[in-house]
KOLFIDO-327904 format. One record per residue (C-alpha): residue number from 1; y, x, z. Coordinates in Angstrom, 3 decimals. Layout:
- seq | yy | xx | zz
- NUM | Y | X | Z
...
REM end
This chain:
- seq | yy | xx | zz
- 1 | 32.659 | -23.084 | -13.067
- 2 | 31.346 | -23.141 | -9.661
- 3 | 28.478 | -21.112 | -7.509
- 4 | 25.839 | -23.614 | -5.580
- 5 | 23.476 | -22.408 | -3.018
- 6 | 19.717 | -23.353 | -3.757
- 7 | 18.457 | -23.723 | -0.068
- 8 | 14.371 | -24.287 | -0.284
- 9 | 11.200 | -24.567 | 1.612
- 10 | 8.602 | -22.527 | 0.189
- 11 | 4.871 | -24.451 | 0.365
- 12 | 3.417 | -24.061 | 3.918
- 13 | 6.621 | -22.998 | 5.792
- 14 | 9.209 | -24.931 | 7.796
- 15 | 11.671 | -22.469 | 7.523
- 16 | 14.674 | -23.055 | 4.483
- 17 | 15.776 | -19.942 | 2.918
- 18 | 18.422 | -19.411 | 0.231
- 19 | 16.497 | -19.325 | -3.087
- 20 | 19.308 | -18.059 | -5.575
- 21 | 22.785 | -19.173 | -6.473
- 22 | 23.706 | -20.356 | -9.781
- 23 | 27.040 | -20.456 | -11.689
- 24 | 27.563 | -22.760 | -13.896
- 25 | 29.503 | -26.463 | -14.810
- 26 | 29.208 | -28.956 | -11.831
- 27 | 27.640 | -31.188 | -13.929
- 28 | 24.722 | -28.588 | -15.232
- 29 | 24.372 | -27.815 | -11.063
- 30 | 23.070 | -31.114 | -10.369
- 31 | 20.781 | -31.571 | -12.629
- 32 | 18.701 | -27.722 | -11.711
- 33 | 16.214 | -28.264 | -9.175
- 34 | 14.591 | -24.865 | -7.858
- 35 | 11.438 | -23.741 | -5.898
- 36 | 9.796 | -21.133 | -4.877
- 37 | 6.085 | -20.043 | -6.050
- 38 | 5.234 | -17.610 | -4.463
- 39 | 1.559 | -18.149 | -4.643
- 40 | 1.745 | -17.680 | -8.304
- 41 | 3.110 | -13.822 | -8.139
- 42 | 0.233 | -12.583 | -9.114
- 43 | 1.123 | -13.942 | -12.738
- 44 | 4.406 | -12.143 | -12.886
- 45 | 3.897 | -8.574 | -12.478
- 46 | 1.948 | -5.713 | -14.788
- 47 | 1.136 | -2.602 | -13.914
- 48 | 4.492 | -0.106 | -13.327
- 49 | 5.500 | -3.233 | -11.798
- 50 | 6.970 | -4.188 | -7.822
- 51 | 8.122 | -7.850 | -6.575
- 52 | 10.901 | -6.880 | -4.308
- 53 | 11.462 | -11.038 | -4.432
- 54 | 10.753 | -14.709 | -4.345
- 55 | 9.047 | -16.081 | -7.058
- 56 | 11.367 | -18.836 | -7.879
- 57 | 10.865 | -21.160 | -10.816
- 58 | 14.539 | -23.232 | -11.961
- 59 | 13.813 | -26.649 | -13.702
- 60 | 16.278 | -29.281 | -14.874
- 61 | 15.339 | -32.853 | -13.056
- 62 | 16.866 | -34.626 | -16.505
- 63 | 15.107 | -33.415 | -19.412
- 64 | 17.816 | -35.619 | -21.387
- 65 | 21.161 | -33.721 | -20.504
- 66 | 21.745 | -30.278 | -22.355
- 67 | 22.405 | -27.447 | -19.998
- 68 | 25.452 | -25.450 | -21.423
- 69 | 24.051 | -22.087 | -21.240
- 70 | 24.355 | -19.130 | -20.810
- 71 | 24.753 | -19.531 | -16.835
- 72 | 24.549 | -17.048 | -13.943
- 73 | 22.035 | -16.943 | -11.576
- 74 | 22.092 | -14.745 | -8.378
- 75 | 18.647 | -13.714 | -6.865
- 76 | 18.218 | -12.353 | -3.497
- 77 | 15.423 | -9.216 | -2.837
- 78 | 15.094 | -6.041 | -0.979
- 79 | 13.703 | -3.103 | -2.088
- 80 | 13.225 | 0.628 | -0.956
- 81 | 14.955 | 3.553 | -2.927
- 82 | 12.074 | 4.807 | -5.389
- 83 | 14.253 | 7.315 | -7.389
- 84 | 16.175 | 7.806 | -10.405
- 85 | 12.531 | 6.797 | -12.365
- 86 | 12.743 | 3.025 | -10.879
- 87 | 15.384 | 0.600 | -11.490
- 88 | 15.893 | -3.363 | -10.746
- 89 | 15.141 | -5.743 | -13.650
- 90 | 14.725 | -9.662 | -13.319
- 91 | 11.910 | -11.133 | -15.618
- 92 | 11.763 | -14.135 | -16.851
- 93 | 8.724 | -16.099 | -17.644
- 94 | 8.380 | -19.387 | -19.309
- 95 | 5.381 | -22.193 | -19.172
- 96 | 3.041 | -20.418 | -21.600
- 97 | 3.552 | -17.053 | -19.842
- 98 | 5.995 | -15.690 | -22.158
- 99 | 8.410 | -12.895 | -20.998
- 100 | 11.824 | -11.358 | -21.234
- 101 | 13.405 | -8.761 | -19.067
- 102 | 17.020 | -9.002 | -17.735
- 103 | 19.288 | -6.076 | -17.408
- 104 | 21.668 | -6.867 | -13.984
- 105 | 25.556 | -7.852 | -14.207
- 106 | 25.504 | -6.704 | -11.043
- 107 | 23.889 | -5.320 | -7.896
- 108 | 26.166 | -7.281 | -4.985
- 109 | 25.838 | -7.377 | -1.283
- 110 | 27.475 | -10.646 | -1.179
- 111 | 27.380 | -13.570 | -2.526
- 112 | 30.273 | -16.015 | -0.771
- 113 | 30.088 | -15.668 | 3.281
- 114 | 25.796 | -15.030 | 2.669
- 115 | 25.489 | -11.563 | 3.953
- 116 | 22.474 | -10.388 | 1.400
- 117 | 21.389 | -7.984 | -1.495
- 118 | 21.645 | -9.967 | -4.489
- 119 | 20.959 | -9.503 | -8.310
- 120 | 22.844 | -11.317 | -10.530
- 121 | 22.080 | -12.124 | -14.376
- 122 | 23.061 | -14.128 | -17.111
- 123 | 20.369 | -16.681 | -18.116
- 124 | 19.803 | -18.234 | -21.905
- 125 | 16.966 | -20.339 | -20.750
- 126 | 14.918 | -21.707 | -17.496
- 127 | 11.764 | -20.791 | -15.907
- 128 | 9.909 | -18.607 | -13.725
- 129 | 12.392 | -15.529 | -12.530
- 130 | 11.372 | -12.873 | -10.397
- 131 | 12.981 | -9.772 | -9.450
- 132 | 10.705 | -6.343 | -10.679
- 133 | 11.308 | -2.499 | -9.309
- 134 | 10.307 | -0.985 | -12.746
- 135 | 10.079 | 2.287 | -14.518
- 136 | 13.129 | 3.068 | -15.987
- 137 | 13.210 | 2.935 | -19.649
- 138 | 15.319 | 4.714 | -21.732
- 139 | 16.097 | 4.329 | -25.613
- 140 | 17.637 | 6.533 | -28.105
- 141 | 17.193 | 6.967 | -31.858
- 142 | 16.639 | 9.797 | -33.775
- 143 | 19.133 | 10.399 | -36.745
- 144 | 18.181 | 12.058 | -39.831
- 145 | 19.939 | 15.527 | -38.896
- 146 | 17.817 | 15.744 | -35.689
- 147 | 18.295 | 15.295 | -32.063
- 148 | 17.823 | 17.549 | -28.762
- 149 | 17.932 | 14.916 | -25.877
- 150 | 17.153 | 15.272 | -22.272
- 151 | 16.035 | 12.268 | -20.408
- 152 | 18.462 | 10.719 | -18.060
- 153 | 15.636 | 9.817 | -15.503
- 154 | 14.639 | 13.544 | -15.296
- 155 | 16.552 | 16.158 | -16.836
- 156 | 13.996 | 18.835 | -16.936
- 157 | 11.959 | 16.599 | -19.760
- 158 | 13.698 | 17.008 | -23.057
- 159 | 12.620 | 16.246 | -26.696
- 160 | 13.747 | 18.442 | -29.845
- 161 | 13.603 | 16.560 | -33.058
- 162 | 14.616 | 19.144 | -35.767
- 163 | 16.470 | 17.127 | -39.193
- 164 | 14.457 | 15.452 | -41.168
- 165 | 11.370 | 14.987 | -38.418
- 166 | 11.772 | 10.836 | -39.728
- 167 | 12.684 | 10.133 | -43.554
- 168 | 15.584 | 7.291 | -41.715
- 169 | 16.561 | 6.807 | -38.040
- 170 | 13.805 | 6.363 | -35.761
- 171 | 14.303 | 4.515 | -32.406
- 172 | 12.551 | 5.518 | -29.307
- 173 | 11.616 | 3.734 | -26.045
- 174 | 10.488 | 6.087 | -23.363
- 175 | 9.449 | 5.495 | -19.865
- 176 | 8.125 | 8.610 | -17.013
- 177 | 5.384 | 7.787 | -14.202
- 178 | 5.780 | 10.450 | -11.967
- 179 | 2.562 | 11.944 | -10.560
- 180 | 3.156 | 12.595 | -6.746
- 181 | 1.079 | 15.958 | -5.453
- 182 | -0.681 | 13.946 | -2.702
- 183 | -2.088 | 12.057 | -5.266
- 184 | -3.919 | 14.742 | -7.457
- 185 | -5.007 | 16.265 | -4.096
- 186 | -6.590 | 12.984 | -3.202
- 187 | -8.448 | 12.397 | -6.401
- 188 | -10.196 | 16.182 | -6.281
- 189 | -10.872 | 15.387 | -2.219
- 190 | -12.513 | 12.321 | -3.753
- 191 | -14.706 | 14.284 | -6.459
- 192 | -15.734 | 17.478 | -6.224
- 193 | -15.763 | 17.841 | -9.944
- 194 | -11.379 | 17.781 | -9.916
- 195 | -11.585 | 20.867 | -7.860
- 196 | -10.141 | 23.179 | -10.658
- 197 | -7.337 | 20.623 | -10.976
- 198 | -4.150 | 22.202 | -10.330
- 199 | -1.205 | 20.157 | -10.941
- 200 | -0.109 | 17.800 | -13.832
- 201 | 2.948 | 16.591 | -15.493
- 202 | 4.657 | 13.163 | -15.251
- 203 | 2.684 | 10.497 | -17.468
- 204 | 4.757 | 9.825 | -20.215
- 205 | 4.716 | 6.363 | -22.183
- 206 | 6.322 | 6.333 | -25.488
- 207 | 7.135 | 3.929 | -27.661
- 208 | 7.910 | 4.415 | -31.744
- 209 | 8.803 | 1.083 | -33.032
- 210 | 9.271 | 2.707 | -36.855
- 211 | 5.798 | 3.863 | -36.967
- 212 | 7.217 | 6.650 | -38.936
- 213 | 5.018 | 9.619 | -39.798
- 214 | 6.522 | 13.350 | -38.045
- 215 | 7.650 | 15.408 | -41.416
- 216 | 7.807 | 18.451 | -38.737
- 217 | 7.028 | 18.746 | -35.209
- 218 | 8.818 | 17.627 | -31.942
- 219 | 9.363 | 20.402 | -29.605
- 220 | 8.114 | 18.395 | -25.529
- 221 | 9.956 | 20.257 | -22.536
- 222 | 8.496 | 18.790 | -19.041
- 223 | 7.689 | 19.959 | -15.538
- 224 | 4.114 | 20.860 | -14.815
- 225 | 4.136 | 22.701 | -11.178
- 226 | 2.674 | 25.982 | -11.096
- 227 | -0.195 | 27.088 | -9.295
- 228 | 0.990 | 27.914 | -5.297
- 229 | -1.966 | 30.360 | -5.363
- 230 | -0.585 | 32.437 | -7.705
- 231 | 2.766 | 32.789 | -6.472
- 232 | 0.783 | 33.888 | -3.408
- 233 | -0.961 | 36.325 | -4.708
- 234 | 2.137 | 37.920 | -7.041
- 235 | 3.742 | 38.046 | -4.087
- 236 | 1.117 | 39.529 | -2.018
- 237 | 1.063 | 41.986 | -5.027
- 238 | 4.341 | 42.675 | -5.166
- 239 | 3.775 | 43.534 | -1.583
- 240 | 0.796 | 45.782 | -2.401
- 241 | 2.704 | 47.762 | -4.968
- 242 | 5.181 | 48.660 | -2.489
- 243 | 2.932 | 50.004 | -0.165
- 244 | 0.520 | 52.072 | -2.404
- 245 | 4.042 | 53.539 | -4.591
- 246 | 3.383 | 56.705 | -2.550
- 247 | -0.189 | 57.231 | -2.896
- 248 | -0.507 | 55.715 | -6.846
- 249 | -0.036 | 59.263 | -8.654
- 250 | -3.063 | 60.807 | -6.205
- 251 | -4.875 | 57.714 | -6.634
- 252 | -4.532 | 57.797 | -10.278
- 253 | -5.086 | 61.312 | -10.700
- 254 | -8.963 | 60.938 | -8.652
- 255 | -9.755 | 57.371 | -9.702
- 256 | -7.882 | 56.190 | -13.333
- 257 | -10.170 | 54.052 | -14.116
- 258 | -10.915 | 51.781 | -11.374
- 259 | -6.946 | 51.571 | -10.452
- 260 | -6.696 | 49.970 | -14.112
- 261 | -9.859 | 47.717 | -13.766
- 262 | -7.954 | 46.388 | -10.566
- 263 | -4.762 | 45.368 | -12.185
- 264 | -6.229 | 43.721 | -15.103
- 265 | -8.767 | 41.926 | -12.598
- 266 | -5.925 | 41.044 | -10.549
- 267 | -4.124 | 39.354 | -13.869
- 268 | -6.982 | 37.199 | -14.453
- 269 | -7.165 | 36.071 | -10.980
- 270 | -3.572 | 34.424 | -11.500
- 271 | -3.991 | 32.716 | -14.882
- 272 | -4.346 | 29.388 | -15.641
- 273 | -5.080 | 26.776 | -18.338
- 274 | -2.683 | 24.318 | -19.531
- 275 | -4.241 | 21.293 | -21.961
- 276 | -2.263 | 18.187 | -23.420
- 277 | -4.175 | 14.705 | -22.887
- 278 | -2.872 | 11.396 | -24.613
- 279 | -3.092 | 8.015 | -26.098
- 280 | -2.981 | 7.844 | -30.077
- 281 | -3.226 | 3.765 | -29.236
- 282 | -5.225 | 1.606 | -26.745
- 283 | -8.742 | 1.502 | -29.124
- 284 | -9.070 | 5.192 | -29.014
- 285 | -8.566 | 5.402 | -24.878
- 286 | -8.000 | 8.897 | -23.904
- 287 | -8.162 | 12.378 | -25.933
- 288 | -7.919 | 16.221 | -25.309
- 289 | -5.822 | 18.006 | -27.834
- 290 | -7.409 | 21.483 | -27.602
- 291 | -5.268 | 22.499 | -31.304
- 292 | -1.594 | 22.279 | -29.255
- 293 | -0.828 | 25.514 | -27.731
- 294 | 0.604 | 24.922 | -24.117
- 295 | 2.991 | 27.426 | -22.972
- 296 | 5.019 | 28.194 | -19.742
- 297 | 8.441 | 28.328 | -19.219
- 298 | 10.556 | 29.403 | -16.156
- 299 | 10.710 | 27.327 | -12.984
- 300 | 7.497 | 25.326 | -13.617
- 301 | 8.293 | 24.277 | -16.948
- 302 | 5.333 | 23.970 | -19.931
- 303 | 6.453 | 23.147 | -23.158
- 304 | 4.305 | 22.419 | -26.569
- 305 | 4.724 | 21.031 | -30.212
- 306 | 3.558 | 17.670 | -31.165
- 307 | 3.018 | 16.342 | -34.997
- 308 | 1.648 | 12.727 | -34.276
- 309 | 3.263 | 9.898 | -32.109
- 310 | 1.145 | 9.421 | -29.025
- 311 | 1.457 | 6.591 | -27.064
- 312 | 1.101 | 7.810 | -23.458
- 313 | 0.153 | 11.881 | -22.669
- 314 | -0.009 | 13.926 | -19.466
- 315 | -0.213 | 17.685 | -19.203
- 316 | -2.905 | 18.958 | -16.970
- 317 | -3.265 | 22.690 | -15.435
- 318 | -6.237 | 23.595 | -14.026
- 319 | -7.648 | 27.281 | -12.351
- 320 | -10.524 | 27.630 | -14.224
- 321 | -12.526 | 26.238 | -17.099
- 322 | -12.765 | 22.472 | -16.612
- 323 | -15.193 | 20.601 | -19.195
- 324 | -13.049 | 17.764 | -21.480
- 325 | -15.394 | 15.340 | -20.337
- 326 | -14.257 | 15.761 | -16.788
- 327 | -10.482 | 15.874 | -18.346
- 328 | -10.822 | 12.731 | -19.854
- 329 | -12.523 | 11.216 | -16.437
- 330 | -9.450 | 12.628 | -14.582
- 331 | -6.770 | 11.073 | -16.882
- 332 | -8.238 | 7.857 | -16.410
- 333 | -8.686 | 8.587 | -12.709
- 334 | -5.417 | 9.195 | -12.198
- 335 | -3.761 | 6.721 | -14.344
- 336 | -5.542 | 4.295 | -12.590
- 337 | -4.080 | 5.697 | -9.347
- 338 | -0.885 | 5.610 | -9.862
- 339 | -0.620 | 2.062 | -10.687
- 340 | -3.122 | 1.658 | -7.527
- 341 | -1.731 | 2.229 | -3.755
- 342 | -4.439 | 2.653 | -0.796
- 343 | -4.068 | -1.001 | 1.399
- 344 | -5.784 | -2.256 | 5.067
- 345 | -6.727 | -5.432 | 6.056
- 346 | -4.755 | -5.753 | 9.637
- 347 | -6.269 | -8.771 | 12.275
- 348 | -4.685 | -9.295 | 15.749
- 349 | -4.635 | -10.981 | 18.091
- 350 | -1.998 | -12.789 | 20.744
- 351 | -2.274 | -10.881 | 24.014
- 352 | -1.389 | -14.062 | 25.395
- 353 | -3.229 | -16.587 | 23.339
- 354 | -6.156 | -14.976 | 21.879
- 355 | -6.526 | -18.466 | 19.721
- 356 | -3.332 | -17.224 | 17.910
- 357 | -4.200 | -14.409 | 15.064
- 358 | -1.964 | -12.694 | 12.069
- 359 | -3.506 | -11.340 | 9.345
- 360 | -1.745 | -8.807 | 6.813
- 361 | -2.010 | -6.480 | 4.145
- 362 | -0.371 | -3.012 | 4.790
- 363 | 0.106 | -0.187 | 2.636
- 364 | -2.157 | 2.911 | 4.248
- 365 | 0.845 | 5.167 | 4.720
- 366 | 2.728 | 2.361 | 6.535
- 367 | -0.411 | 1.337 | 8.568
- 368 | 1.595 | 2.932 | 11.804
- 369 | 4.359 | 0.992 | 11.944
- 370 | 3.106 | -2.056 | 11.264
- 371 | 0.391 | -1.518 | 13.986
- 372 | 3.756 | -0.677 | 16.440
- 373 | 5.989 | -3.833 | 14.580
- 374 | 2.513 | -5.859 | 16.039
- 375 | 2.178 | -4.186 | 18.869
- 376 | 6.099 | -5.377 | 20.205
- 377 | 5.458 | -8.828 | 18.411
- 378 | 2.532 | -9.163 | 21.176
- 379 | -0.449 | -8.875 | 18.897
- 380 | -3.170 | -6.449 | 19.637
- 381 | -7.058 | -5.429 | 18.256
- 382 | -9.805 | -5.822 | 18.690
- 383 | -10.732 | -5.611 | 15.949
- 384 | -9.284 | -2.464 | 14.670
- 385 | -7.660 | -2.131 | 10.967
- 386 | -10.230 | -1.858 | 8.118
- 387 | -11.033 | 1.272 | 6.148
- 388 | -8.477 | 1.812 | 3.227
- 389 | -8.897 | 0.455 | -0.045
- 390 | -6.811 | 0.809 | -3.621
- 391 | -5.011 | -2.199 | -4.419
- 392 | -3.433 | -3.000 | -7.930
- 393 | 0.221 | -4.948 | -7.665
- 394 | -0.539 | -8.469 | -7.854
- 395 | -4.160 | -8.117 | -6.472
- 396 | -5.446 | -10.855 | -4.171
- 397 | -7.202 | -10.666 | -0.957
- 398 | -9.309 | -13.971 | -0.245
- 399 | -11.142 | -14.694 | 3.286
- 400 | -12.691 | -17.241 | 5.057
- 401 | -14.503 | -17.087 | 8.559
- 402 | -18.410 | -17.382 | 9.014
- 403 | -19.956 | -17.682 | 12.396
- 404 | -19.139 | -20.022 | 15.411
- 405 | -15.424 | -18.921 | 14.252
- 406 | -12.837 | -20.768 | 11.906
- 407 | -9.155 | -20.707 | 11.373
- 408 | -6.610 | -23.382 | 10.310
- 409 | -2.801 | -22.531 | 9.782
- 410 | -1.732 | -25.842 | 10.909
- 411 | -4.347 | -26.499 | 13.853
- 412 | -5.592 | -29.477 | 11.602
- 413 | -7.257 | -28.458 | 8.775
- 414 | -10.078 | -25.915 | 9.584
- 415 | -12.768 | -24.147 | 7.460
- 416 | -10.363 | -23.514 | 4.549
- 417 | -10.697 | -20.331 | 2.451
- 418 | -7.040 | -18.120 | 2.683
- 419 | -5.392 | -15.934 | 0.357
- 420 | -2.921 | -13.111 | 0.651
- 421 | -1.504 | -11.506 | -2.861
- 422 | -0.823 | -8.145 | -2.506
- 423 | 2.744 | -6.496 | -3.259
- 424 | 3.578 | -2.888 | -2.021
- 425 | 7.090 | -3.537 | -1.241
- 426 | 6.684 | -6.530 | 0.316
- 427 | 4.700 | -7.743 | 3.561
- 428 | 1.923 | -10.155 | 3.362
- 429 | 1.076 | -12.251 | 6.177
- 430 | -0.677 | -15.387 | 7.686
- 431 | -0.498 | -16.343 | 10.656
- 432 | -3.736 | -18.546 | 12.078
- 433 | -4.888 | -20.596 | 14.701
- 434 | -8.243 | -20.170 | 15.465
- 435 | -10.987 | -21.963 | 17.575
- 436 | -14.993 | -22.244 | 17.975
- 437 | -16.997 | -24.059 | 15.778
- 438 | -19.593 | -25.423 | 18.509
- 439 | -18.570 | -25.039 | 22.325
- 440 | -22.602 | -24.848 | 23.098
- 441 | -23.063 | -21.906 | 20.504
- 442 | -23.656 | -18.190 | 21.466
- 443 | -25.400 | -19.277 | 24.595
- 444 | -26.459 | -15.978 | 25.283
- 445 | -23.059 | -14.306 | 25.027
- 446 | -19.813 | -14.802 | 27.138
- 447 | -17.925 | -15.209 | 24.004
- 448 | -17.774 | -17.623 | 21.032
- 449 | -18.502 | -14.676 | 17.929
- 450 | -17.653 | -14.989 | 14.114
- 451 | -16.586 | -13.107 | 11.298
- 452 | -13.409 | -12.785 | 8.875
- 453 | -15.161 | -11.488 | 5.325
- 454 | -12.897 | -10.444 | 2.535
- 455 | -12.835 | -10.262 | -1.130
- 456 | -11.141 | -8.341 | -3.373
- 457 | -9.657 | -10.460 | -6.461
- 458 | -8.402 | -8.152 | -10.042
- 459 | -5.970 | -9.909 | -11.949
- 460 | -8.329 | -10.001 | -14.421
- 461 | -10.040 | -12.450 | -12.838
- 462 | -6.978 | -15.161 | -12.196
- 463 | -6.772 | -17.465 | -14.292
- 464 | -3.445 | -17.960 | -15.895
- 465 | -2.087 | -21.397 | -14.658
- 466 | 0.951 | -22.330 | -12.569
- 467 | -1.149 | -24.386 | -9.939
- 468 | -2.838 | -21.544 | -8.168
- 469 | -4.966 | -23.905 | -5.881
- 470 | -7.269 | -22.110 | -3.524
- 471 | -11.477 | -22.113 | -4.567
- 472 | -13.829 | -23.288 | -1.677
- 473 | -16.925 | -21.462 | -3.768
- 474 | -18.807 | -18.905 | -1.205
- 475 | -18.194 | -16.082 | -3.623
- 476 | -21.825 | -15.381 | -4.782
- 477 | -21.039 | -13.984 | -7.326
- 478 | -19.551 | -10.323 | -5.815
- 479 | -20.106 | -8.295 | -2.417
- 480 | -17.639 | -8.864 | 0.382
- 481 | -14.684 | -5.969 | 0.480
- 482 | -15.243 | -5.783 | 3.802
- 483 | -15.568 | -7.847 | 7.283
- 484 | -14.173 | -7.978 | 10.887
- 485 | -15.953 | -9.279 | 13.671
- 486 | -14.571 | -11.551 | 16.003
- 487 | -14.855 | -13.277 | 19.753
- 488 | -13.120 | -15.675 | 21.324
- 489 | -13.646 | -16.444 | 25.288
- 490 | -15.297 | -19.199 | 26.326
- 491 | -13.718 | -22.002 | 28.343
- 492 | -14.926 | -22.845 | 31.808
- 493 | -16.536 | -25.918 | 31.835
- 494 | -16.052 | -28.257 | 34.908
- 495 | -19.255 | -30.400 | 35.882
- 496 | -19.305 | -32.458 | 38.674
- 497 | -22.639 | -30.970 | 40.758
- 498 | -23.797 | -31.963 | 44.585
- 499 | -22.900 | -29.006 | 46.255
- 500 | -25.904 | -27.661 | 47.054
- 501 | -26.171 | -26.909 | 43.230
- 502 | -22.884 | -25.524 | 41.836
- 503 | -23.343 | -22.397 | 40.913
- 504 | -20.896 | -19.381 | 40.269
- 505 | -19.632 | -19.602 | 36.167
- 506 | -19.918 | -15.797 | 34.678
- 507 | -16.795 | -16.706 | 32.501
- 508 | -14.739 | -16.914 | 35.662
- 509 | -15.996 | -13.675 | 37.014
- 510 | -15.000 | -12.352 | 33.490
- 511 | -11.931 | -13.614 | 33.550
- 512 | -11.138 | -12.015 | 37.334
- 513 | -12.459 | -8.625 | 35.919
- 514 | -9.611 | -8.811 | 32.937
- 515 | -7.094 | -9.727 | 35.162
- 516 | -7.961 | -6.857 | 37.424
- 517 | -8.687 | -4.248 | 35.272
- 518 | -4.719 | -5.884 | 33.849
- 519 | -3.222 | -5.387 | 37.235
- 520 | -4.792 | -1.923 | 37.753
- 521 | -3.589 | -0.789 | 34.441
- 522 | -0.062 | -1.653 | 35.507
- 523 | -0.450 | 0.099 | 38.984
- 524 | -1.563 | 3.169 | 37.481
- 525 | 0.962 | 3.181 | 34.862
- 526 | 3.704 | 3.034 | 37.271
- 527 | 2.511 | 5.988 | 38.809
- 528 | 2.505 | 7.624 | 34.954
- 529 | -1.395 | 8.313 | 35.397
- 530 | -2.936 | 9.841 | 32.339
- 531 | -5.733 | 8.241 | 30.632
- 532 | -8.019 | 12.017 | 31.591
- 533 | -6.830 | 11.904 | 35.216
- 534 | -9.459 | 8.560 | 35.314
- 535 | -12.129 | 10.639 | 34.723
- 536 | -14.026 | 7.575 | 33.244
- 537 | -16.915 | 8.786 | 30.942
- 538 | -15.590 | 7.953 | 28.069
- 539 | -15.802 | 9.735 | 24.589
- 540 | -12.619 | 12.137 | 23.720
- 541 | -12.556 | 10.027 | 20.355
- 542 | -12.291 | 6.972 | 22.243
- 543 | -9.038 | 7.734 | 24.082
- 544 | -7.259 | 9.326 | 21.067
- 545 | -7.945 | 5.771 | 19.050
- 546 | -6.369 | 3.866 | 21.923
- 547 | -3.537 | 6.194 | 22.171
- 548 | -3.015 | 5.931 | 18.368
- 549 | -3.238 | 2.273 | 18.980
- 550 | -0.943 | 1.328 | 21.910
- 551 | 1.546 | 4.896 | 21.272
- 552 | 4.280 | 3.372 | 23.214
- 553 | 2.476 | 1.460 | 26.226
- 554 | 0.539 | 3.362 | 28.896
- 555 | -0.309 | -0.125 | 30.355
- 556 | -1.906 | -0.887 | 27.589
- 557 | -3.402 | 2.231 | 26.937
- 558 | -5.004 | 1.813 | 30.710
- 559 | -6.102 | -1.664 | 30.034
- 560 | -7.995 | -1.029 | 26.802
- 561 | -9.566 | 2.401 | 28.012
- 562 | -10.718 | 0.012 | 31.066
- 563 | -12.195 | -2.159 | 29.018
- 564 | -13.808 | 0.272 | 26.756
- 565 | -15.363 | 1.498 | 30.064
- 566 | -16.597 | -1.911 | 31.405
- 567 | -18.161 | -2.749 | 27.873
- 568 | -20.309 | 0.958 | 28.108
- 569 | -21.673 | -0.874 | 31.402
- 570 | -24.679 | -2.830 | 31.509
- 571 | -24.881 | -6.491 | 32.767
- 572 | -25.714 | -6.058 | 36.203
- 573 | -23.850 | -2.879 | 37.031
- 574 | -22.066 | -2.905 | 40.048
- 575 | -18.874 | -2.365 | 38.130
- 576 | -16.285 | -2.753 | 41.289
- 577 | -18.148 | -0.233 | 43.264
- 578 | -18.667 | 2.046 | 40.396
- 579 | -14.745 | 2.196 | 39.367
- 580 | -13.872 | 2.233 | 43.259
- 581 | -15.686 | 5.302 | 42.928
- 582 | -13.606 | 6.642 | 39.693
- 583 | -10.576 | 5.490 | 41.446
- 584 | -11.136 | 7.869 | 44.817
- 585 | -12.457 | 10.468 | 42.590
- 586 | -8.357 | 10.632 | 41.052
- 587 | -6.952 | 10.323 | 44.286
- 588 | -6.372 | 6.610 | 44.278
- 589 | -8.310 | 5.387 | 47.700
- 590 | -5.487 | 3.137 | 48.038
- 591 | -6.739 | 1.396 | 44.724
- 592 | -10.032 | 1.703 | 45.327
- 593 | -9.893 | -0.543 | 48.900
- 594 | -7.580 | -3.280 | 47.126
- 595 | -9.601 | -3.381 | 44.219
- 596 | -12.855 | -4.036 | 46.594
- 597 | -10.605 | -6.630 | 48.672
- 598 | -9.626 | -8.138 | 45.243
- 599 | -13.095 | -8.912 | 43.968
- 600 | -15.169 | -9.654 | 47.272
- 601 | -12.492 | -12.496 | 47.749
- 602 | -11.961 | -13.462 | 44.263
- 603 | -8.001 | -12.829 | 44.130
- 604 | -6.192 | -13.576 | 40.490
- 605 | -3.137 | -11.275 | 40.477
REM end
């Protein structure tokens, strides 16, 4: 047996990378061909699955020769740690989109001399392979004598099956989807009707293949965080009791009824309501089980008895009465939210070359880090990133350019539709070249103008075909998700004119101003001049935004501030005189004089 390394080129890219290592007989390896097909990644993920590798296709080039299965493959992947609830698996999908999940043999950091994290599995068929991070599945069998089972993913979650719960041994499969506190807070902030929700348990998914009915009730225990207000009020109550201990007898003697009423009122404020919501099956959807009594246990645990099978369930804690209709809506919103990630579109330009842009999808929680990385690569706005919006794993963003600007990946084929596929643990990114459609367009503006228009494509809208061509239609059937405005500087046109008719191009003055502002920013940054010290009439919110945009580069901050100030001025304003005045006010008369000299003599620095 030999290990063979497969180096392949991803479509649309010139770099070669390791797709996988395959271990098998030499005669078999000669007939295998491998390619990266990331354009199809939407077809290989479901909810609660996150793609952490390339999508690779392994085929036999000679269909007359049989492959001596099993053979081993090792696929490189990159995954961030998601806790004990998640695990790494390999998904193999055939031509008919039927999938199987393979348990890794090993997770290694090396294959030969190649250093990278690999997952190795044994395969019995060829097809499309992808490495996924997905909810860990726990399987156990309930015997006739009963079972008390704590889950390995979270030992606080337990199931107690009394003896003779089932007529025969019953296999069970469980998955636990944790619910972050911040997610509940976000849902409450978006919808006032959920304001009384305090917390929720994890979402628990149960498969009961034998479908046997319950002969007796099953006791389930799981964490559902208590009301933080309750603990705070409880601490305050204990503190108040200690303070009032010396006067309690006097108070009781003179106002016996008022003290008792006060204690009762306090107790009422501290009480919460717990409700169980669950799915019997997909057809019925979510249901509130009012007849199930949920009891508080210690350390934020709750327990209840269940006498029927539920495919999924969750416990919701709320502080005051909430109608069942709103509880059902909350459960639906919660299930959608745990399968979604808030994301932003970023479109930045290269500072040295405004005709080169990068477009990428970023999870909102990683936005600041992504912007910092782009700044280090030399990419900056405007435009600013879009507002955040929810995306599920594998959903696509299609975009095209309108107006007087269009784009190309190779500098030749302009005017196409482009696609970014969202995967929360991968960084979808496109580097494009842009140019003007009509060099004589936008004649009343010093810039060429265009718009990037983005559309969201749900997984349900994607056809199940291994060939995924990009559409050329106008997306008239749906509204844009968002838009980003773009500008390009106009070229200075060299026209031979008689000396008497020569004119000064406004474009050259704009280029001179950009040059002078960057020179001025460098000079001021050398002395660590703060943005407020310049005393420019710019709103404080603009200064805060600039600091967020360029957090670690004072030169870029000052340059952005000067550009923002210049944009607020009328076109015919004497910019040099105004800026010189602000420089004198901030104590930089030397720069004021040097600016005047450079402007009058048209000196490019």
